[in-house]
C-alpha positions in Angstrom: 0.0 0.0 0.0 1.4 3.3 -1.0 0.6 6.0 1.6 0.9 9.7 0.5 1.1 12.4 3.1 -2.4 13.8 4.0 -1.2 17.3 3.4 -0.2 16.4 -0.2 -3.6 14.7 -0.7 -5.6 17.7 0.3 -3.5 19.8 -2.1 -3.8 17.2 -4.8 -7.6 17.2 -4.6 -7.8 21.0 -4.8 -5.0 21.3 -7.4 -6.0 18.5 -9.7 -9.7 19.2 -9.6 -8.9 22.6 -10.9 -6.5 21.6 -13.6 -7.3 18.0 -14.6 -10.9 17.4 -13.4 -11.8 15.0 -10.7 -9.4 12.0 -10.5 -10.8 8.7 -11.8 -9.3 5.3 -12.4 -8.8 4.0 -16.0 -12.2 3.0 -17.4 -12.8 -0.4 -19.0 -12.6 1.3 -22.4 -9.1 2.5 -21.6 -7.9 -0.9 -20.3 -6.5 -3.4 -22.7 -8.6 -6.6 -22.6 -6.4 -8.4 -25.1 -2.6 -8.2 -25.1 -1.3 -9.1 -28.6 2.2 -7.6 -28.3 4.8 -7.5 -25.6 4.6 -4.6 -23.2 7.0 -1.9 -24.3 9.3 -2.3 -21.4 9.4 -6.0 -20.5 11.8 -8.6 -19.0 10.0 -11.9 -19.9 10.2 -13.9 -23.1 7.3 -13.1 -25.5 6.5 -15.7 -28.1 5.4 -14.7 -31.6 1.6 -14.7 -32.3 0.8 -14.6 -28.6 -2.6 -13.2 -27.7 -3.5 -12.9 -24.0 -7.0 -12.1 -22.7 -7.8 -10.4 -19.4 -9.6 -12.0 -16.4 -10.4 -10.5 -13.1 -8.8 -11.3 -9.8 -9.7 -10.3 -6.2 -6.4 -8.5 -6.0 -6.2 -4.7 -5.5 -3.6 -2.0 -5.0 -4.8 0.7 -2.6 -3.7 4.3 -2.9 -5.2 6.9 -0.5 -5.7 9.3 -3.3 -7.6 7.2 -5.7 -8.6 4.1 -3.7 -8.7 0.5 -4.9 -7.1 -0.1 -8.3 -7.7 -3.6 -9.6 -5.0 -6.1 -10.5 -6.0 -8.3 -13.4 -4.6 -11.5 -14.8 -3.8 -12.1 -18.5 -4.3 -15.7 -19.7 -3.4 -17.5 -22.9 -5.9 -19.3 -25.2 -5.6 -22.4 -23.1 -6.6 -20.4 -20.0 -3.1 -20.7 -18.5 -2.2 -17.7 -16.3 0.7 -15.7 -17.9 0.9 -12.2 -16.5 -0.6 -9.8 -13.9 -1.4 -6.2 -14.7 -2.8 -3.1 -13.2 -3.6 0.3 -14.8 -2.4 2.8 -12.2 -3.4 6.4 -11.9 -2.0 8.2 -8.8 -0.8 11.7 -8.1 2.9 12.4 -7.4 4.0 15.7 -5.8 7.3 17.5 -5.5 7.9 21.1 -4.4 4.1 21.6 -4.1 3.7 20.6 -7.8 1.3 17.7 -8.3 0.4 15.8 -11.4 -1.2 12.4 -12.1 1.1 9.5 -13.0 -0.5 7.1 -15.5 1.3 3.8 -16.0 0.3 0.2 -16.7 2.4 -2.1 -14.5 3.0 -5.8 -15.1 4.1 -8.6 -12.7 5.2 -12.2 -13.2 3.3 -15.1 -11.9 5.6 -15.0 -8.8 4.9 -11.3 -8.1 8.2 -10.0 -9.5 8.4 -6.9 -11.7 7.8 -7.8 -15.3 7.5 -4.5 -17.1 5.3 -1.5 -17.9 3.5 0.4 -20.6 3.6 4.1 -20.7 0.5 6.2 -21.5 0.6 7.9 -24.9 -2.0 10.5 -23.8 -0.5 11.1 -20.3 3.3 10.7 -20.5 5.3 10.8 -17.3 6.8 14.2 -16.5 9.7 15.6 -14.6 10.2 19.0 -12.9 8.8 21.9 -14.9 6.5 19.5 -16.7 9.2 18.3 -19.0 8.1 15.0 -20.5 10.1 11.8 -20.0 12.5 11.1 -22.8 12.6 7.5 -24.1 15.9 7.1 -22.2 14.2 8.2 -19.0 11.6 5.4 -19.4 14.5 2.9 -19.9 16.1 4.3 -16.7 12.8 3.8 -14.8 12.6 0.2 -16.2 16.1 -0.5 -14.9 15.2 0.9 -11.5 12.0 -1.2 -11.2 14.0 -4.3 -12.1 16.1 -3.7 -8.9 14.0 -5.3 -6.1 16.7 -4.2 -3.6 17.0 -0.6 -4.5 17.9 2.0 -1.9 14.3 3.2 -2.3 13.3 0.1 -0.4 15.2 1.3 2.7 14.6 5.1 2.7 11.6 7.3 3.3 11.0 9.8 0.5 12.2 12.8 2.7 15.5 10.9 3.3 16.3 11.1 -0.4 16.6 14.8 -0.7 19.2 17.0 0.8 18.5 20.0 3.1 14.7 20.0 2.7 13.4 23.5 2.8 9.8 23.9 4.1 7.6 26.0 2.0 3.9 26.8 2.1 1.6 26.5 -0.9 -2.0 27.2 -0.1 -1.3 26.1 3.5 0.2 22.8 2.5 3.8 21.8 3.4 6.0 20.7 0.6 9.7 19.7 0.4 12.4 21.0 -1.9 16.0 20.0 -2.2 18.4 18.0 -4.3 18.3 14.2 -4.7 20.9 12.6 -2.4 24.0 11.2 -4.1 23.4 7.6 -3.3 20.2 7.5 -5.3 20.8 10.1 -7.9 22.3 7.8 -10.5 19.5 5.2 -10.3 16.5 7.5 -10.6 15.3 9.7 -13.5 16.7 13.2 -13.0 14.0 15.5 -11.9 11.5 12.7 -11.3 12.5 11.3 -7.9 8.9 11.3 -6.6 7.5 9.5 -9.7 10.3 6.9 -9.5 9.7 6.4 -5.7 6.0 6.0 -6.1 6.3 3.6 -9.1 9.0 1.5 -7.3 6.8 1.0 -4.2 3.7 0.2 -6.2 5.7 -2.5 -8.0 7.5 -3.9 -4.9 4.9 -3.4 -2.2 2.6 -5.9 -0.5 1.1 -6.8 -3.9 4.1 -9.0 -4.7 3.3 -11.6 -2.1 -0.4 -11.3 -2.8 0.2 -12.1 -6.5 2.4 -15.1 -5.6 -0.2 -16.5 -3.2 -2.9 -16.1 -5.9 -0.7 -18.0 -8.3 0.0 -20.8 -5.9 -3.7 -21.4 -5.5 -3.9 -22.1 -9.3 -0.7 -24.0 -9.6 -0.7 -27.3 -11.5 1.8 -29.4 -13.4 1.2 -27.6 -16.7 2.2 -24.3 -15.0 5.3 -25.8 -13.5 6.4 -27.2 -16.9 5.7 -23.8 -18.5 7.9 -22.1 -15.9 10.6 -24.8 -16.3 10.7 -24.0 -20.1 10.9 -20.3 -19.6 14.1 -18.2 -20.0 13.2 -16.4 -16.7 15.5 -17.8 -14.0 13.1 -17.2 -11.1 10.5 -19.3 -13.0 13.1 -22.0 -13.5 14.0 -22.1 -9.8 10.4 -22.1 -8.7 9.6 -25.1 -11.0 12.6 -27.0 -9.8 11.7 -26.5 -6.2 8.1 -27.8 -6.8 8.5 -30.7 -9.3 8.3 -34.2 -7.7 10.6 -37.0 -8.6 8.4 -38.3 -11.4 8.1 -34.9 -12.9 11.9 -34.6 -12.8 12.1 -37.7 -14.8 9.6 -36.6 -17.4 11.3 -33.3 -17.8 14.9 -34.4 -17.4 16.0 -33.3 -20.9 15.0 -29.7 -20.1 16.6 -30.0 -16.6 19.9 -31.2 -18.1 19.7 -28.4 -20.6 19.3 -25.8 -17.8 22.3 -27.3 -16.0 24.4 -26.3 -19.0 22.8 -23.0 -19.9 21.3 -21.4 -16.8 22.8 -19.3 -14.0 25.0 -20.8 -11.2 22.2 -20.7 -8.7 20.0 -22.9 -10.9 22.8 -25.2 -11.7 23.8 -25.8 -8.1 20.2 -26.4 -7.1 19.8 -29.0 -9.8 23.0 -30.9 -8.9 22.3 -30.7 -5.1 18.8 -32.0 -5.4 19.2 -34.8 -7.9 17.9 -38.0 -6.4 20.2 -41.1 -6.2 18.1 -42.7 -9.0 19.5 -40.0 -11.3 22.9 -39.2 -10.0 23.9 -42.9 -9.9 22.9 -43.6 -13.5 25.8 -43.0 -15.8 23.7 -42.7 -18.9 21.2 -40.3 -17.3 24.1 -38.1 -16.0 26.0 -38.0 -19.3 24.6 -34.6 -20.4 25.8 -33.2 -17.0 29.3 -34.5 -17.6 29.2 -33.1 -21.1 28.7 -29.7 -19.6 31.8 -29.9 -17.4 33.9 -27.4 -19.3 31.1 -24.8 -19.5 29.8 -24.6 -16.0 31.0 -22.4 -13.1 33.6 -23.5 -10.6 31.3 -24.2 -7.7 28.9 -26.3 -9.8 31.8 -28.2 -11.3 32.9 -29.1 -7.8 29.4 -30.3 -6.9 29.3 -32.4 -10.1 32.7 -34.0 -9.3 31.2 -35.3 -6.1 29.4 -37.8 -8.3 32.5 -39.0 -10.2 32.4 -42.4 -8.6 29.2 -43.2 -10.6 30.5 -41.9 -13.9 31.1 -44.3 -16.7 34.6 -45.2 -17.8 34.1 -43.3 -21.0 33.3 -40.2 -19.0 36.3 -40.6 -16.8 38.4 -40.9 -19.8 36.9 -37.8 -21.4 37.6 -35.8 -18.3 41.3 -36.7 -18.6 41.3 -34.5 -21.7 39.9 -31.6 -19.9 42.2 -31.3 -16.8 43.1 -27.7 -17.6 39.6 -26.5 -16.6 39.8 -28.1 -13.2 40.9 -26.2 -10.1 43.5 -27.7 -7.8 41.0 -29.3 -5.5 38.9 -30.5 -8.4 41.9 -32.1 -10.0 42.8 -33.8 -6.6 39.2 -35.1 -6.5 39.6 -36.6 -10.0 43.0 -38.1 -9.2 41.6 -39.6 -6.0 38.9 -41.3 -8.0 41.6 -42.7 -10.4 43.6 -43.9 -7.5 40.7 -46.0 -6.2 40.6 -48.0 -9.5 42.5 -51.2 -9.8 43.5 -50.4 -13.3 43.9 -47.1 -15.1 43.4 -47.3 -18.9 46.2 -46.7 -21.2 44.4 -43.7 -22.8 43.9 -42.0 -19.4 47.6 -42.5 -18.5 48.6 -40.9 -21.8 46.4 -37.9 -21.2 47.8 -37.6 -17.7 51.4 -37.8 -18.9 50.7 -35.1 -21.5 49.2 -32.8 -18.9 52.0 -33.3 -16.4 54.6 -32.5 -19.1 53.1 -29.2 -20.0 54.9 -26.1 -18.7 51.7 -24.1 -19.1 49.7 -25.9 -16.5 50.3 -24.7 -12.9 48.8 -27.9 -11.4 50.8 -30.2 -13.6 53.0 -31.1 -10.6 49.9 -32.8 -8.9 49.6 -35.2 -11.9 53.3 -35.8 -11.9 53.2 -36.8 -8.2 50.2 -39.0 -8.9 51.9 -40.8 -11.7 55.0 -41.3 -9.6 53.0 -42.7 -6.8 51.0 -45.0 -9.1 53.8 -46.2 -11.4 
């Protein structure tokens, strides 16, 4: 819930009634009931020929100035939930100057910021009523993507230096320069608009949206999230798939192990059941990804080396240069537990140990000497 100071609200009512007419929320005629193109500023993947239709939810965003503003849900042609949206109209005030902010906000199914559409008729403005440049909208987009912005931890009056009280028609207002810590992240001359927009996006509505999604969750939704390029969706799906669903979707999961971020990779390898991790054929795509994954995930993968096939162990002997010292020691420990080391592996070890470019070559040299 975004609370605006009572003094500002009294001023807004008087000021805006005079200049803009009585404040009203977007009418149904103004609201998009079908979404056939990606929002202008958007973080999710948008498939060609997508057409989403709107459906109502019990969710609302409350602003003292305008009241309840509904949050709707866009669904695809199979009725699968895709995207939450709200047409926002709320006043923002700075230095006693108040104007309505019109913006359509979008959230993911997990309540994270997804993007926004600007109003063509009512563009966002800065001080002196200068309209936002296109670059300003992009800066606002970048700000709203940051769910841990300094705006989260500071009240609005803490974001301006040396506030100077002034009286405008009996209403207090603040003036002053934006503090240095936040100046680079907000649109110049639009601190209040940025502040209000950020708190609308990242307020209580986030958890309310996620709770609403959970109520509708099914296997199809989880698979949809798993196949998304959005990493928060990927993580949520992985956390909620059961073992049988892991098996059915294992091809996609092994693909994510190679292509996704370290957090997703490490979660996958840490949470593989024994039925997967102890199967050499099932794990082969994971071993194929060895040279491409981050150091931490590579260490976690090597904990499963005892279940790797002989062919995999041999192939790793050609990739020793990507291993850290501890990873190389883990691999050599596995080789040392074998009764016989293949001729091909020994040749690859000898080649590595003879290289003057490999800083860990001495470890392999010592291993070969101990196992000659």
